[in-house]
C-alpha positions as CSV (number, residue, x, y, z in Angstrom):
1,M,0.0,0.0,0.0
2,A,1.3,3.4,-0.9
3,M,2.1,5.9,1.8
4,S,-0.4,8.4,0.4
5,D,-3.2,5.7,0.5
6,R,-2.4,4.9,4.2
7,F,-3.1,8.5,5.3
8,L,-6.0,9.2,2.9
9,P,-8.7,8.9,5.7
10,L,-6.8,11.5,7.8
11,A,-6.9,14.0,4.9
12,H,-10.7,14.0,5.0
13,A,-11.0,14.3,8.8
14,P,-11.4,18.1,8.9
15,E,-14.2,17.8,6.3
16,R,-16.0,15.2,8.3
17,A,-15.5,17.2,11.5
18,A,-16.9,20.3,9.8
19,S,-19.9,18.4,8.5
20,E,-20.5,16.8,11.9
21,T,-20.3,20.2,13.5
22,A,-22.7,21.7,11.0
23,L,-25.1,18.8,11.6
24,T,-24.8,19.2,15.4
25,R,-25.4,22.9,15.1
26,A,-28.5,22.3,13.0
27,V,-29.9,19.7,15.4
28,L,-29.3,22.0,18.4
29,I,-31.0,25.0,16.7
30,A,-34.0,22.8,15.7
31,I,-34.3,21.6,19.3
32,A,-34.1,25.2,20.6
33,A,-36.6,26.4,18.1
34,L,-39.1,23.6,18.9
35,F,-38.8,24.3,22.6
36,L,-39.4,28.0,22.1
37,A,-42.3,27.4,19.8
38,T,-43.9,25.0,22.4
39,V,-43.5,27.0,25.5
40,L,-43.4,30.6,24.2
41,F,-44.6,31.3,20.7
42,L,-47.7,29.0,20.6
43,P,-49.1,30.2,24.0
44,L,-48.5,33.8,22.9
45,A,-50.2,33.2,19.6
46,T,-53.1,31.6,21.4
47,V,-53.6,34.7,23.5
48,F,-53.9,36.9,20.5
49,I,-56.0,34.5,18.5
50,E,-58.5,34.1,21.4
51,G,-58.5,37.8,22.0
52,F,-59.6,38.6,18.5
53,R,-61.7,35.5,17.9
54,K,-65.0,37.5,17.8
55,G,-63.6,40.4,15.9
56,W,-62.3,43.9,16.6
57,Q,-65.6,45.3,17.9
58,V,-65.9,42.7,20.6
59,F,-62.3,43.1,21.4
60,L,-62.6,46.8,21.9
61,E,-65.8,46.5,23.8
62,S,-64.0,44.4,26.4
63,F,-62.0,47.5,27.4
64,A,-65.1,49.6,27.8
65,E,-66.0,47.9,31.1
66,P,-65.2,50.2,34.1
67,D,-63.6,47.4,36.1
68,T,-61.2,46.7,33.2
69,Q,-60.3,50.3,32.9
70,A,-59.7,50.5,36.6
71,A,-57.4,47.4,36.5
72,I,-55.4,49.0,33.6
73,R,-55.0,52.3,35.5
74,L,-53.9,50.5,38.7
75,T,-51.4,48.4,36.9
76,L,-49.8,51.5,35.2
77,L,-49.9,53.4,38.5
78,V,-48.1,50.6,40.4
79,A,-45.5,50.2,37.7
80,A,-45.0,54.0,37.6
81,I,-44.2,54.0,41.4
82,A,-42.4,50.7,41.8
83,V,-40.0,51.0,38.9
84,P,-38.4,54.4,39.8
85,V,-38.2,53.3,43.4
86,N,-36.4,50.1,42.5
87,A,-34.2,52.0,40.0
88,G,-33.0,54.4,42.7
89,I,-32.5,51.8,45.4
90,G,-30.9,49.3,43.1
91,L,-28.5,51.9,41.7
92,A,-27.5,53.0,45.2
93,A,-27.1,49.4,46.5
94,S,-25.0,48.5,43.4
95,W,-22.8,51.5,43.8
96,A,-22.2,50.7,47.4
97,I,-21.4,47.0,46.8
98,A,-19.2,47.5,43.7
99,K,-17.3,50.6,44.7
100,F,-16.9,50.4,48.5
101,D,-15.8,47.8,51.1
102,F,-17.8,47.7,54.3
103,R,-19.0,45.3,56.9
104,G,-22.2,43.5,56.0
105,K,-21.5,43.6,52.2
106,N,-22.2,39.9,51.8
107,L,-25.4,40.3,53.8
108,L,-26.6,43.0,51.5
109,L,-25.9,40.8,48.5
110,T,-27.9,38.0,50.1
111,L,-30.8,40.4,50.8
112,I,-30.8,41.5,47.1
113,D,-31.1,37.9,46.0
114,L,-33.7,37.0,48.6
115,P,-36.8,37.9,46.4
116,F,-35.5,35.4,43.8
117,S,-35.2,32.7,46.5
118,I,-38.7,32.9,48.0
119,S,-42.1,32.5,46.4
120,P,-44.0,35.8,45.6
121,V,-46.9,34.4,47.6
122,I,-44.7,34.2,50.7
123,S,-43.7,37.8,50.1
124,G,-47.3,38.8,50.1
125,L,-48.0,36.9,53.3
126,V,-45.1,38.7,55.0
127,Y,-46.9,42.0,54.4
128,V,-50.2,40.6,55.6
129,L,-48.5,39.5,58.8
130,L,-46.9,42.9,59.2
131,F,-49.7,45.3,58.1
132,G,-52.9,43.1,58.2
133,A,-55.8,43.7,60.6
134,H,-54.3,41.1,62.9
135,G,-50.7,41.7,62.1
136,W,-48.0,43.3,64.1
137,L,-48.7,46.9,63.0
138,G,-52.3,46.3,61.9
139,P,-54.1,47.7,65.0
140,W,-51.9,50.8,65.1
141,L,-52.5,51.4,61.4
142,A,-56.2,51.0,61.8
143,A,-56.3,53.3,64.7
144,N,-54.6,56.0,62.6
145,G,-56.8,55.4,59.5
146,I,-53.9,54.1,57.4
147,E,-54.7,51.4,54.9
148,I,-52.0,49.2,53.4
149,I,-53.3,45.7,53.0
150,F,-56.2,45.4,50.5
151,A,-55.3,48.9,49.3
152,V,-52.9,50.5,46.7
153,P,-50.0,50.9,49.2
154,G,-49.9,47.2,49.9
155,I,-49.9,46.4,46.1
156,V,-47.0,48.8,45.6
157,L,-45.0,47.4,48.4
158,A,-45.5,43.8,47.2
159,T,-44.5,44.8,43.7
160,V,-41.4,46.7,44.9
161,L,-40.2,43.7,46.9
162,V,-40.7,41.2,44.1
163,T,-39.1,43.3,41.3
164,F,-36.3,44.8,43.4
165,P,-33.4,42.5,42.3
166,F,-33.8,43.2,38.5
167,V,-32.0,46.5,38.5
168,A,-29.3,45.6,41.0
169,R,-28.5,42.4,39.3
170,E,-27.9,44.2,36.0
171,L,-25.7,46.8,37.6
172,I,-23.5,45.0,40.1
173,P,-21.5,42.8,37.7
174,L,-20.8,45.7,35.4
175,M,-19.8,48.1,38.1
176,Q,-17.5,45.4,39.6
177,S,-15.8,44.8,36.3
178,Q,-15.2,48.5,35.8
179,G,-13.4,48.9,39.0
180,T,-12.8,52.2,40.7
181,A,-9.9,53.7,38.7
182,E,-12.0,56.3,36.9
183,E,-13.8,57.4,40.0
184,E,-10.4,57.7,41.9
185,A,-9.0,59.8,39.0
186,A,-12.0,62.1,39.1
187,L,-11.7,62.6,42.9
188,T,-7.9,63.2,42.5
189,L,-8.7,66.0,40.0
190,G,-10.9,67.7,42.6
191,A,-14.4,66.4,41.6
192,S,-16.9,65.9,44.5
193,G,-18.4,62.6,45.2
194,W,-21.8,63.5,43.7
195,H,-20.1,65.1,40.6
196,T,-18.1,61.9,40.2
197,F,-21.2,59.8,40.4
198,F,-23.2,61.7,37.9
199,K,-20.4,62.4,35.4
200,V,-18.4,59.2,35.6
201,T,-20.2,56.3,37.3
202,L,-23.7,56.8,35.9
203,P,-22.7,57.3,32.3
204,N,-20.7,54.1,32.4
205,V,-23.7,52.0,33.6
206,K,-26.6,53.8,31.9
207,W,-27.3,50.9,29.5
208,A,-27.3,48.3,32.2
209,L,-29.6,50.6,34.3
210,L,-31.9,50.9,31.4
211,Y,-32.1,47.2,30.8
212,G,-32.8,46.6,34.5
213,V,-35.5,49.2,34.4
214,L,-37.2,47.6,31.4
215,L,-37.1,44.1,33.0
216,C,-38.4,45.5,36.3
217,N,-41.2,47.3,34.4
218,A,-42.2,44.1,32.6
219,R,-42.3,42.1,35.9
220,A,-44.1,44.8,37.8
221,M,-47.0,44.9,35.2
222,G,-47.2,41.1,35.2
223,E,-46.8,40.3,38.9
224,F,-49.5,38.0,40.2
225,G,-48.6,36.0,43.3
226,A,-47.6,38.7,45.8
227,V,-50.2,41.2,44.6
228,S,-52.9,38.5,44.7
229,V,-52.3,38.0,48.5
230,V,-52.3,41.7,49.5
231,S,-54.9,43.1,47.1
232,G,-58.1,41.5,48.4
233,H,-59.4,41.1,44.9
234,I,-61.7,44.1,45.1
235,R,-63.1,44.7,41.7
236,G,-62.6,48.2,40.4
237,L,-60.3,49.1,43.3
238,T,-57.4,46.7,44.0
239,N,-57.4,44.4,40.9
240,T,-54.4,44.8,38.6
241,M,-54.6,43.4,35.1
242,P,-53.3,39.9,35.9
243,L,-55.9,39.6,38.8
244,H,-58.6,41.0,36.6
245,I,-57.8,38.4,33.8
246,E,-58.1,35.6,36.4
247,I,-61.5,36.9,37.5
248,L,-62.8,37.2,33.9
249,Y,-61.5,33.7,33.0
250,N,-63.1,32.2,36.1
251,E,-66.4,33.8,35.1
252,Y,-66.1,32.2,31.7
253,N,-65.8,35.6,30.0
254,F,-63.1,34.2,27.8
255,V,-63.0,36.9,25.1
256,A,-62.6,39.7,27.7
257,A,-60.0,37.7,29.6
258,F,-57.9,37.1,26.5
259,A,-58.4,40.7,25.3
260,V,-56.9,42.1,28.5
261,A,-54.2,39.4,28.3
262,T,-53.5,40.6,24.8
263,L,-52.9,44.1,26.2
264,L,-50.6,42.8,28.9
265,A,-48.7,40.6,26.4
266,G,-48.5,43.6,24.1
267,L,-46.9,45.7,26.8
268,A,-44.3,43.0,27.4
269,L,-43.5,42.8,23.7
270,F,-43.2,46.6,23.5
271,T,-40.7,46.4,26.4
272,L,-38.7,43.8,24.5
273,L,-38.9,45.8,21.3
274,A,-37.7,49.0,23.1
275,K,-34.7,47.1,24.4
276,S,-33.9,45.7,21.0
277,L,-34.2,49.1,19.3
278,L,-31.9,50.7,21.9
279,E,-29.3,48.0,21.4
280,W,-29.5,48.5,17.6
281,R,-29.4,52.3,17.8
282,F,-26.5,52.5,20.2
283,A,-24.6,49.3,19.2
284,G,-21.4,51.3,18.5
285,E,-21.4,53.0,21.9
286,L,-22.1,49.7,23.6
287,S,-19.3,47.9,21.8
288,A,-16.9,50.7,22.6
289,Q,-17.9,50.6,26.3
290,R,-17.3,46.9,26.5
291,H,-13.8,47.1,24.9
292,R,-12.9,50.0,27.2
293,H,-13.6,47.9,30.2
């Protein structure tokens, strides 16, 4: 046998490896696409199909109901309060954790992750135990005419607790990777602490902050478990859109339930679209920021 014939199979090894790699890639993509279609796209399509099943007129009439309008207003109000609060607290906590060393730092990190570790229903029950009629502070609140549980303040508090980690978890890794060199240089040049924060730290993390805010907003509008516990399910007063959808569905008002669900899903898709557009619009700046750090 000639020497060239002996090593002929080895000459085609890269081609076989490339073909196997392409096949593996195609199989993995197909599995991922099938999984997404099963657990995401098909349910989402079902929501829109059922919402428009009886036409545009019936779809729009579903939003003319006063209870539905009240649920929409309450959902937007809660998100408008909870998201800025979480953005401010998350930014402050991330700044402290990433830029400073202090006692209790690990405890603060644990507390930030705590809402991810416990059920939202448990979070709601904690507020009931604290502020409910028979809770620790309930009698004092009732004596002073302050309503938290089964009222808007309780819904806001529950939403803030459940959505708190989203902003901080976007900011902390980025701030830690950036280090403190730029802040120290600004302070050395005579900048104050607040001036350093607004001119150096904040611009470096603005995209992570924005992504965290978008995720927090999407979760705030769709939160169900904690809000369900503290709301009392009072129609027209303490029902957010997820709670109102459940009530409509349980009453066999399927068209109205899916119509409101369509609006909620549309808001989530709008949030995702806004994030994608921002990434596309400022892709150059994002890339430059990654390479710099």
